[in-house]
C-alpha angles and dihedrals in degrees: 000000000000131000128314092267090056090049093050089053092054105030119110109192131169132172113207126195118213112237092026113043093027136001087036094167096043109104093191092053090050092051094048093053093210119180119213125186141211117209121182153135113267092203098052091034091226125134142173129214121233112213102351109200144141099015115029094169090051094052091046088050092056091053093045092049087059091050093252127139115217108229102169149348137237123209120204092197144335103269114124095238088063105037105009136262136108116339109188090320094318114113112227120197115228144133094348090058090044090057090052088059101033130024095223136140118265108212116210134164105263096241089052095056097092091046093051089045092055093044098048104026092238118137118245089248089063091059128071111223121208138193122231114282094020115148127217127187133218105193103318094329113107123210121195116213113215118194108223109171122188108081085054131350094259103032110148138187126212124224118197115169108305094344127093119193103199105179108199095330093090134008128188085256116026131344140254119299119253102201096088124090110296095015119138121182095198091052091050091054091054091045091055099043101031113022094040094039090095091062108103120236089241092063116106116235118221112189132205095244136033096240096146136048091260123058095212140010141175118280087235092063093040091053090047098045107026112095092217089075095055097086112085096192139033088249091057090046092053091047092051094051096042093054 
């Protein structure tokens, strides 16, 4: 769409903390400290949910209280605490339950589709697969999808204006683990230093969990303070994570 001033006029953006802003009575949600997001266009009154899990009705209620209609969802990756499924024997509601309430597209990175399908029970035809650097729109607000494998094969981040929603690819301190099915430490290194290299320092990082005192920070400070950016080669990265 137009310039940053135009986007700021239209952009609807909310960061929601599980156990506080939704799923208030869910002890597991509160322990996991998941962050979900609403992105929308204030003029068209349309919004999408990023990583709907635990309490679909609660998230929809937040949007509806703001006069926004949910018209889709974005999943950063297949793990149950982000899109629903079994979490260590605890069943988490997610995109499958969202589809029961709203017939909306569920946008996933294409290599993550079979993983999300297994996690949620949805058929591949119920998920919309995307290539890296695809763009989707909600109203007139454009969201760029950035494929950042490593935490999972199809992990993706979402860039909207000067905001980057990073899921479990990158936290303010640390990054997503790579010892779960589909994880790849080398891929995560290249996602951080190559695929996210185009993200300006002035961009604000919004992570998938509240693992630090602050819920967001500039990419400049994250790159300066986060230990995952200390290695300057893949060899140093491997040495750091094998120690």
